[in-house]
N, C-alpha and C positions, 0 to 999 in steps of 0.2 A: 197384862194384855186383856182387852175387853172381850166379852163373849162373842161379839160380832167378828173380831179379828181371829179369835180362837177357831171359830167355824170356818172362816176363809182359809186359814192355815191348814186345817185338817182336810178340807175339800181339795186344796191344791196338792197336798201330799198323796191323797187317795187317787186323784187323777193321774199323778205321776206313776203310782204303783200299777194302776190298771193299764196304763199305756205300755208297760213292759212286763206284764204278767206272763209267766210261763207255766205250762202244765207239767207237773212232775209225777210220774207214775212210780208208786212204791209197791213192793211185793210183800203184803201182809197176809198172815193166816186170817181167815174170816172170823175166827173166834176171839182173837186178841184185840185189845184196844190200847192204842199208844197215843201219847201227846206228840203233836207235830208242830215244831217252831221254825218259822222261816223269818230270820232276822237279817235285815240289810241296813248297814250303817254306811252312808255315803259321806266320807270324810271331806270330799271336795265342797259339797254344798251344805255340809254339817247337819244332815237330818238322819233320822233312824225310823224305819218302818218295820213293824213286826206283825206277822200273821200267826195266830195260834188256833189250832184245830185239833180234833180228836177223831181218830179212826174208830170204826164200829163194825158191827156184824153186817151192816149194809155195804161194806167196803167193796164188794164185788162190782159195784157200779162206779168205783173210784170217786166216791163222794166223801166229804169230810164234814163233821159236825163242828161248827164254829164255837170257840170258847170265849165266853164273856166274863167280865169281873176280875181279870188277872191284874196283878201288880207287877210292873216291869220297870227295872232300874238299869241304867247304863252308867258305869263309873270309869274314869280315866286314871292314869298313874298318879296324878297330883291330888286325887280325891274329889274332883268335881263330879257331882252326881246329878243325873237327869232322870226325871220320871216321865214315862210315856203316857199319853192320854188315849183313852179308849174312843174309837170312832165308829164302833158298830161292826157287825159281821166278822168278828174275830180279829179286827185290825186295831193296831195301836201305833201312835206316832209322836215324834218330838222333833223340834227344830232348834237351831242355834247351839248345837253341841260343840264345845271347844275341845276337840280331840284331834291331836296332831300326829303326823307320821313319826314312827319310832316309839310312841307310847304304847302301853298295854291297856286294852279296853276290856271291861268285864260286863257281861250281860247276866242279870239275875231276873228270873221269872218265878213268881208264886202264882199258882193257878187261880184259886179263889177260896173264900172262907169255907166252902163245903168240900173242897178238895185241897188238902194241905200239902200236896206235892210241890217241890220247888226244883228249879233247874238252873244251872250255871254254865257259862262258857267264857273263856278268857283267851285272847289272842293279841298278836302284835299288829298295830296299824301300819300298813305298808307305805312305802315311798310312792309319791306321785310320778308317773312317767307320761310324757307327752306323746301323743300319736303324731308322728312327723308327716306322714303322707299316705295317700291311697292311690292306687292305679288299677286299671283292668288290663288283662291280657286276652287277645282273641284266641279262641279255641274252636275245634271242630265240634259241631252240635248236630242233633238229629232233626231239629225243627227248621222252619224257614227263617232266613235272615241271620245275621251274625250273632254269636254268643260269646260271652266273656267270663273269665275267672277274675274274682276280686282278690287283691293283694294289699296287705297293710304293712307299713314299716315304722319302726320306732327304735330309739337309742336306749339300750339297757343301761341301768345304773351299775357300775362295777362294784365288786367286793360285797355285794348284798344278794341274798337269795330272793329273786323276784318271780312272781307268779302272775299270769295274765289270762284274761278272757276277752275275746272279741264278741260283741253283740251287734248284729246286722239288722238294719231296717230297710226293707225294699219298698219304695214308694209309700213310705210312712207306716208300713206294717212290720212289726217285730217278727223275725224268723226264729220262733221259739224252738224249732227242731234242730237248730244249728248250734253245736257246742264246739267252738273253736278255742282251745285252751293250749297254753304253752308255758314253758319256764325257761330260765337262762342257764340251766345246768351245763349246757355245752356251748353257750354263747355269752358268758359273763362279760359285761362291759362292751359288747359289740352291738352293731346295728342288726336288729332282728327283722327278718322279712317273712311274713306268715300269710300264705294263701288261705282263703276260706274254702275248705274241702266239702265236696258233696253238693254244691249249689252252683248254678250258672245263671248269668244275667243277660238281659236283652238290651238292644240299642235304646237309649233314652231312659232306662231305669234310673231313678234317683236312689243312691245308696248312701245311707248314713251309717257310720260305724262308730261304736263306742269302744274305746280301749279301757278296760277295767284293770287297774293294778290291785290285785287282791291278796288277802291273807291265805296262808297255807290251808287252813280248815275249809275255806270256801272252795279253793282250787281242788283239793282232794275229793270233796263232795261231788262237784260237777264232773270231774274225771270219772268217778264211779258211775254217774248217770250216763255219760257218753259211752262208756264201755259196755254197760248193760244194754244199750240200744244197738250194739253191734250185730252184724249179720254173718252168716256163714258157719261152717262146721266147727271152727275154732273159737266162736264167740262164747263169752262166759255165760253161765246160767244167771239170769236176772236175780239180784239180791238188793236189799236196801243199801243205799250209799252210807258210808261211815260218817257219823255225825261228830262234830266237835263240841256238842252239848252233852252234859253228863246225865246220869240217872235214866239212861235208856230212852231218852227223847229221840225222835226222828227229826230231821231237818238240819239246819246249819245256822251259825252266827257268821255272817259275811261282813268283812270290813274292806272298803275299797275306795280308791280315788278314780276319777273318771276324766277322760279326755276324748274329744270326738271331732270327726271331720265328715264332710259330705262331698260326693262327686256324682256326676252324671256319666253313665256308661256310654262310651262312644269310641 
């Protein structure tokens, strides 16, 4: 691939990342410094984007120090190995990954020559599940005009442990504070109907929903984040979400397939 197309490829991947970026609050002691790895492997479009950062004493402002010069490899069950290219600002990317559902994928991260720490994560690539339909239900609201609740439906794959996340975009804006997660523990092989809790929508809103079929490590990580954001006397004390990356790294190795649909609320 020529340098020109390398540049275009990285720009496209970075634009994709920025369009769906979410702010994740972590609870660190101000004196400790930890490596933070946020790795997303989209098996549907066959790309992988990784952000590496480092917490520091300035963490009270929830800022991260980007990590440059890392070496990142992704390997599948058959031994195919892919090297991610550095794109600046702690971001690394690769496309054209031949990694299929049911395979085991491994992420290997070596920080840089002056920091010889390395980190590894291994997980199963999930099965792809299609988002069958979206619809809205009218509900009582406090504001003027009708309000709606958004509901998604999809058919679960039987005899497989499936984990899901819904990501919602309202009029083109990602709703990063909505963590709609579910699994098939009680609905194996059935049609799953999942409302988006905690958000209502107005007449004419364009609602784009992505159904992510995710690995267990990704699911557990974001369940922890959703729980730590709970309110009320019974809410858990905020703690760092459990990572599926070794050597005490923060963050996650996420493997997912994606399916999406769009509706207009009316």
